[in-house]
Z-matrix of the N, CA and C atoms (Angstrom, degrees):
N
C 1 1.453
C 2 1.530 1 107.87
N 3 1.323 2 116.09 1 123.41
C 4 1.457 3 118.95 2 179.11
C 5 1.522 4 109.59 3 -74.14
N 6 1.318 5 115.02 4 164.40
C 7 1.461 6 120.89 5 -178.45
C 8 1.535 7 111.06 6 -55.84
N 9 1.334 8 118.19 7 -41.10
C 10 1.459 9 121.98 8 -176.64
C 11 1.524 10 113.11 9 -74.66
N 12 1.339 11 117.50 10 -15.74
C 13 1.461 12 121.20 11 179.37
C 14 1.524 13 111.97 12 -85.37
N 15 1.316 14 116.93 13 -7.73
C 16 1.463 15 120.41 14 -178.86
C 17 1.524 16 109.49 15 -71.60
N 18 1.339 17 116.37 16 154.40
C 19 1.469 18 119.30 17 178.25
C 20 1.533 19 111.36 18 -56.94
N 21 1.329 20 115.27 19 150.19
C 22 1.461 21 121.37 20 -176.88
C 23 1.532 22 111.26 21 -56.76
N 24 1.331 23 117.58 22 -41.81
C 25 1.467 24 118.60 23 -177.49
C 26 1.529 25 111.48 24 -61.96
N 27 1.349 26 117.64 25 -32.58
C 28 1.466 27 119.72 26 177.66
C 29 1.525 28 111.20 27 -73.38
N 30 1.318 29 116.97 28 -35.33
C 31 1.478 30 119.14 29 176.38
C 32 1.530 31 110.05 30 -67.31
N 33 1.337 32 117.06 31 -38.80
C 34 1.466 33 120.13 32 175.83
C 35 1.523 34 109.81 33 -63.67
N 36 1.320 35 116.08 34 -42.29
C 37 1.460 36 120.74 35 179.02
C 38 1.529 37 110.11 36 -59.43
N 39 1.339 38 116.33 37 -42.85
C 40 1.464 39 120.44 38 178.29
C 41 1.528 40 111.36 39 -59.61
N 42 1.329 41 116.27 40 -41.20
C 43 1.459 42 120.36 41 179.18
C 44 1.516 43 112.62 42 -64.95
N 45 1.332 44 115.86 43 -41.55
C 46 1.465 45 120.28 44 177.99
C 47 1.525 46 109.54 45 -65.80
N 48 1.340 47 116.38 46 -44.10
C 49 1.471 48 120.57 47 178.74
C 50 1.525 49 110.29 48 -59.74
N 51 1.327 50 117.18 49 -42.67
C 52 1.466 51 120.63 50 179.20
C 53 1.525 52 110.59 51 -61.18
N 54 1.329 53 117.39 52 -41.50
C 55 1.469 54 120.81 53 178.73
C 56 1.523 55 111.26 54 -60.70
N 57 1.324 56 115.74 55 -38.75
C 58 1.471 57 119.87 56 179.05
C 59 1.527 58 109.86 57 -70.70
N 60 1.330 59 117.14 58 -47.40
C 61 1.460 60 120.63 59 -177.27
C 62 1.528 61 112.54 60 -66.91
N 63 1.327 62 117.09 61 -30.22
C 64 1.472 63 121.08 62 178.99
C 65 1.521 64 111.88 63 -83.67
N 66 1.330 65 117.52 64 -2.10
C 67 1.461 66 121.42 65 177.93
C 68 1.512 67 114.45 66 80.47
N 69 1.335 68 117.91 67 8.73
C 70 1.465 69 120.49 68 176.56
C 71 1.517 70 110.45 69 -69.49
N 72 1.332 71 115.66 70 -30.86
C 73 1.465 72 122.91 71 175.58
C 74 1.520 73 105.91 72 -127.27
N 75 1.325 74 116.94 73 125.93
C 76 1.460 75 121.55 74 -175.13
C 77 1.530 76 111.07 75 -109.49
N 78 1.327 77 115.25 76 165.60
C 79 1.460 78 120.50 77 175.93
C 80 1.527 79 109.06 78 -51.44
N 81 1.324 80 116.23 79 131.38
C 82 1.458 81 121.62 80 179.62
C 83 1.517 82 114.17 81 91.62
N 84 1.331 83 117.92 82 -15.39
C 85 1.468 84 121.35 83 -179.35
C 86 1.531 85 110.95 84 -74.02
N 87 1.325 86 114.52 85 149.56
C 88 1.458 87 120.87 86 174.86
C 89 1.521 88 109.46 87 -74.40
N 90 1.317 89 115.45 88 145.58
C 91 1.461 90 121.77 89 174.53
C 92 1.526 91 108.26 90 -100.10
N 93 1.322 92 117.53 91 156.24
C 94 1.463 93 119.78 92 177.27
C 95 1.531 94 109.96 93 -59.88
N 96 1.310 95 116.23 94 150.34
C 97 1.461 96 119.70 95 177.50
C 98 1.524 97 109.48 96 -64.67
N 99 1.321 98 115.38 97 160.59
C 100 1.461 99 120.69 98 177.46
C 101 1.520 100 109.77 99 -56.08
N 102 1.327 101 116.72 100 -46.73
C 103 1.468 102 120.55 101 -178.06
C 104 1.514 103 112.52 102 -63.03
N 105 1.339 104 117.11 103 -44.06
C 106 1.471 105 118.56 104 -177.32
C 107 1.527 106 110.94 105 -69.17
N 108 1.338 107 117.97 106 -38.68
C 109 1.463 108 119.65 107 178.36
C 110 1.529 109 110.28 108 -67.86
N 111 1.324 110 116.51 109 -37.75
C 112 1.475 111 120.13 110 177.47
C 113 1.525 112 110.18 111 -62.36
N 114 1.327 113 116.76 112 -44.62
C 115 1.467 114 120.47 113 179.83
C 116 1.529 115 110.75 114 -64.46
N 117 1.318 116 116.55 115 -41.32
C 118 1.468 117 121.45 116 -179.00
C 119 1.533 118 111.77 117 -62.00
N 120 1.343 119 116.53 118 -35.90
C 121 1.461 120 120.54 119 -176.20
C 122 1.526 121 113.27 120 -104.42
N 123 1.324 122 117.72 121 2.64
C 124 1.454 123 120.39 122 -178.33
C 125 1.519 124 111.97 123 62.34
N 126 1.319 125 115.95 124 35.12
C 127 1.467 126 121.35 125 -176.94
C 128 1.525 127 110.20 126 -109.74
N 129 1.304 128 114.55 127 161.72
C 130 1.458 129 121.36 128 174.96
C 131 1.536 130 108.28 129 -71.24
N 132 1.327 131 119.07 130 135.09
C 133 1.466 132 120.39 131 178.52
C 134 1.536 133 113.45 132 -55.60
N 135 1.326 134 117.92 133 -32.37
C 136 1.468 135 120.03 134 178.25
C 137 1.530 136 111.03 135 -66.51
N 138 1.327 137 116.16 136 -32.61
C 139 1.465 138 120.95 137 177.38
C 140 1.523 139 110.01 138 -68.02
N 141 1.334 140 116.73 139 -42.72
C 142 1.464 141 121.02 140 177.49
C 143 1.528 142 109.59 141 -64.29
N 144 1.328 143 116.37 142 -42.56
C 145 1.462 144 120.07 143 178.89
C 146 1.531 145 110.35 144 -59.61
N 147 1.319 146 117.48 145 -38.51
C 148 1.465 147 121.44 146 178.76
C 149 1.527 148 110.34 147 -65.40
N 150 1.333 149 117.05 148 -40.04
C 151 1.467 150 120.58 149 177.34
C 152 1.527 151 110.02 150 -62.34
N 153 1.317 152 116.94 151 -46.88
C 154 1.464 153 120.97 152 177.90
C 155 1.526 154 110.91 153 -62.21
N 156 1.328 155 116.95 154 -37.90
C 157 1.463 156 120.60 155 -178.77
C 158 1.520 157 111.21 156 -60.48
N 159 1.340 158 117.44 157 -35.32
C 160 1.471 159 119.50 158 178.77
C 161 1.526 160 110.38 159 -61.68
N 162 1.320 161 116.98 160 -39.59
C 163 1.464 162 120.86 161 178.01
C 164 1.526 163 110.89 162 -69.93
N 165 1.317 164 116.21 163 -39.53
C 166 1.455 165 120.74 164 179.33
C 167 1.527 166 109.58 165 -63.71
N 168 1.329 167 117.07 166 -43.19
C 169 1.466 168 121.53 167 178.60
C 170 1.527 169 111.39 168 -60.31
N 171 1.325 170 116.69 169 -32.08
C 172 1.463 171 121.94 170 -179.74
C 173 1.523 172 112.02 171 -88.14
N 174 1.333 173 117.59 172 -0.61
C 175 1.463 174 121.38 173 -179.95
C 176 1.515 175 113.43 174 73.67
N 177 1.341 176 116.98 175 20.58
C 178 1.467 177 120.52 176 -177.58
C 179 1.521 178 112.56 177 -91.68
N 180 1.338 179 116.93 178 -19.59
C 181 1.463 180 119.98 179 173.13
C 182 1.519 181 108.31 180 -130.65
N 183 1.305 182 114.46 181 152.85
C 184 1.464 183 120.95 182 177.16
C 185 1.520 184 108.36 183 -122.45
N 186 1.318 185 115.06 184 144.77
C 187 1.455 186 121.27 185 179.19
C 188 1.521 187 107.70 186 -104.57
N 189 1.312 188 115.28 187 127.99
C 190 1.471 189 121.23 188 173.75
C 191 1.517 190 105.83 189 -109.35
N 192 1.318 191 114.45 190 106.15
C 193 1.465 192 120.16 191 -175.39
C 194 1.526 193 111.83 192 -50.59
N 195 1.322 194 114.94 193 129.41
C 196 1.452 195 121.00 194 178.68
C 197 1.517 196 114.12 195 80.16
N 198 1.322 197 117.09 196 -7.62
C 199 1.464 198 120.83 197 -177.93
C 200 1.523 199 111.12 198 -113.59
N 201 1.341 200 116.84 199 -48.26
C 202 1.453 201 120.67 200 179.38
C 203 1.505 202 112.65 201 142.97
N 204 1.325 203 114.29 202 -166.51
C 205 1.464 204 121.43 203 -179.37
C 206 1.524 205 109.21 204 -108.59
N 207 1.326 206 114.85 205 141.98
C 208 1.451 207 121.64 206 -175.76
C 209 1.520 208 110.16 207 -133.95
N 210 1.331 209 115.58 208 149.30
C 211 1.464 210 120.50 209 174.68
C 212 1.527 211 106.55 210 -69.84
N 213 1.317 212 116.31 211 127.70
C 214 1.463 213 121.59 212 -178.45
C 215 1.527 214 110.52 213 -67.83
N 216 1.313 215 115.15 214 152.31
C 217 1.462 216 119.55 215 175.01
C 218 1.528 217 108.57 216 -63.48
N 219 1.313 218 117.17 217 133.60
C 220 1.453 219 122.10 218 -179.70
C 221 1.521 220 113.99 219 83.25
N 222 1.327 221 116.72 220 -2.16
C 223 1.466 222 120.39 221 -176.67
C 224 1.526 223 112.26 222 -64.12
N 225 1.319 224 117.42 223 -38.99
C 226 1.462 225 119.99 224 -177.46
C 227 1.522 226 110.62 225 -60.41
N 228 1.316 227 117.48 226 -46.72
C 229 1.470 228 121.15 227 -179.53
C 230 1.522 229 110.73 228 -65.03
N 231 1.334 230 117.39 229 -42.35
C 232 1.466 231 120.34 230 -179.95
C 233 1.526 232 111.10 231 -66.80
N 234 1.333 233 116.42 232 -40.35
C 235 1.461 234 120.42 233 179.18
C 236 1.526 235 110.36 234 -65.64
N 237 1.326 236 117.04 235 -42.53
C 238 1.462 237 121.18 236 178.33
C 239 1.524 238 110.70 237 -60.21
N 240 1.318 239 117.55 238 -45.27
C 241 1.464 240 121.01 239 179.10
C 242 1.527 241 110.88 240 -62.11
N 243 1.329 242 117.18 241 -43.77
C 244 1.468 243 120.94 242 -179.59
C 245 1.521 244 111.55 243 -66.36
N 246 1.344 245 117.28 244 -41.67
C 247 1.461 246 121.37 245 -179.82
C 248 1.530 247 110.83 246 -66.66
N 249 1.335 248 116.91 247 -39.45
C 250 1.464 249 120.42 248 177.49
C 251 1.528 250 110.32 249 -62.91
N 252 1.336 251 115.81 250 -46.16
C 253 1.466 252 120.38 251 179.90
C 254 1.526 253 110.57 252 -60.89
N 255 1.325 254 117.09 253 -46.31
C 256 1.464 255 121.30 254 179.93
C 257 1.530 256 109.86 255 -60.52
N 258 1.332 257 117.51 256 -43.58
C 259 1.468 258 121.00 257 179.79
C 260 1.528 259 110.63 258 -61.79
N 261 1.331 260 116.13 259 -50.31
C 262 1.464 261 119.88 260 -176.26
C 263 1.526 262 112.56 261 -68.26
N 264 1.320 263 117.76 262 -36.53
C 265 1.470 264 121.04 263 -177.88
C 266 1.524 265 113.05 264 -82.98
N 267 1.328 266 117.43 265 -36.13
C 268 1.463 267 120.64 266 -171.72
C 269 1.531 268 114.39 267 -103.35
N 270 1.325 269 117.21 268 -43.01
C 271 1.466 270 119.33 269 -173.48
C 272 1.517 271 113.85 270 -99.21
N 273 1.334 272 116.94 271 -36.39
C 274 1.466 273 120.13 272 -174.51
C 275 1.528 274 113.37 273 -60.10
N 276 1.327 275 120.64 274 -42.06
C 277 1.473 276 118.25 275 -178.36
C 278 1.535 277 113.15 276 -54.90
N 279 1.327 278 118.12 277 -41.64
C 280 1.473 279 120.77 278 179.15
C 281 1.527 280 110.76 279 -69.26
N 282 1.323 281 116.73 280 -38.35
C 283 1.469 282 120.36 281 178.65
C 284 1.529 283 109.63 282 -65.42
N 285 1.332 284 116.66 283 -45.87
C 286 1.468 285 120.76 284 -179.87
C 287 1.528 286 110.58 285 -61.52
N 288 1.325 287 116.65 286 -40.37
C 289 1.471 288 120.04 287 178.64
C 290 1.525 289 110.81 288 -63.36
N 291 1.333 290 116.76 289 -40.47
C 292 1.465 291 119.53 290 179.27
C 293 1.526 292 110.80 291 -68.00
N 294 1.313 293 117.74 292 -37.59
C 295 1.467 294 120.89 293 176.45
C 296 1.531 295 109.87 294 -59.20
N 297 1.329 296 116.11 295 -44.08
C 298 1.471 297 119.91 296 178.78
C 299 1.528 298 110.84 297 -65.70
N 300 1.351 299 117.16 298 -44.11
C 301 1.470 300 120.68 299 -179.65
C 302 1.519 301 111.61 300 -59.59
N 303 1.318 302 116.13 301 -39.26
C 304 1.461 303 121.06 302 -177.27
C 305 1.527 304 112.42 303 -87.71
N 306 1.332 305 116.80 304 -1.27
C 307 1.459 306 122.76 305 179.53
C 308 1.532 307 110.77 306 52.30
N 309 1.325 308 114.91 307 47.50
C 310 1.460 309 120.38 308 179.01
C 311 1.520 310 109.87 309 -82.17
N 312 1.317 311 116.05 310 149.20
C 313 1.455 312 122.97 311 -179.83
C 314 1.526 313 109.90 312 -86.35
N 315 1.331 314 116.41 313 123.29
C 316 1.465 315 121.38 314 -177.61
C 317 1.532 316 112.18 315 -59.42
N 318 1.319 317 118.14 316 -41.37
C 319 1.465 318 120.89 317 -179.79
C 320 1.524 319 111.25 318 -63.71
N 321 1.334 320 116.81 319 -40.24
C 322 1.465 321 120.90 320 177.57
C 323 1.531 322 110.00 321 -63.86
N 324 1.323 323 116.85 322 -41.01
C 325 1.467 324 120.32 323 178.79
C 326 1.521 325 111.78 324 -62.89
N 327 1.326 326 115.86 325 -42.07
C 328 1.460 327 120.30 326 179.45
C 329 1.527 328 109.92 327 -63.64
N 330 1.342 329 116.67 328 -44.88
C 331 1.474 330 120.26 329 178.39
C 332 1.522 331 110.62 330 -58.80
N 333 1.334 332 117.10 331 -44.27
C 334 1.461 333 120.71 332 179.45
C 335 1.527 334 111.60 333 -64.15
N 336 1.318 335 116.67 334 -38.34
C 337 1.466 336 121.04 335 -179.18
C 338 1.530 337 111.05 336 -66.66
N 339 1.326 338 115.80 337 -32.18
C 340 1.472 339 120.13 338 -176.41
C 341 1.521 340 112.26 339 -91.13
N 342 1.317 341 117.51 340 -8.67
C 343 1.481 342 121.16 341 -177.44
C 344 1.510 343 111.19 342 -76.14
């Protein structure tokens, strides 16, 4: 399944995770409301709520009734660890196999990644 074939709520989740991992949203920061994020992405509010629920289930966001949703303390480190594990366990084996099939040079790849 390609990235674009994934359900919308998972693509929204990926975008929120990227914002946290890139430091655009930090531990303790407020997240956009369900309605505003839905409007920004042209998504159904229930779809956005489902994306947020995945983070809530993982303890990465906290809801303060009447105030909003916030990135939980320590969420960035936990999310980074989970994303690294998922990459290394799920995606890296196929990437490594393709690197071997194409006989690519590891040093050249590293240089390109850092450029």
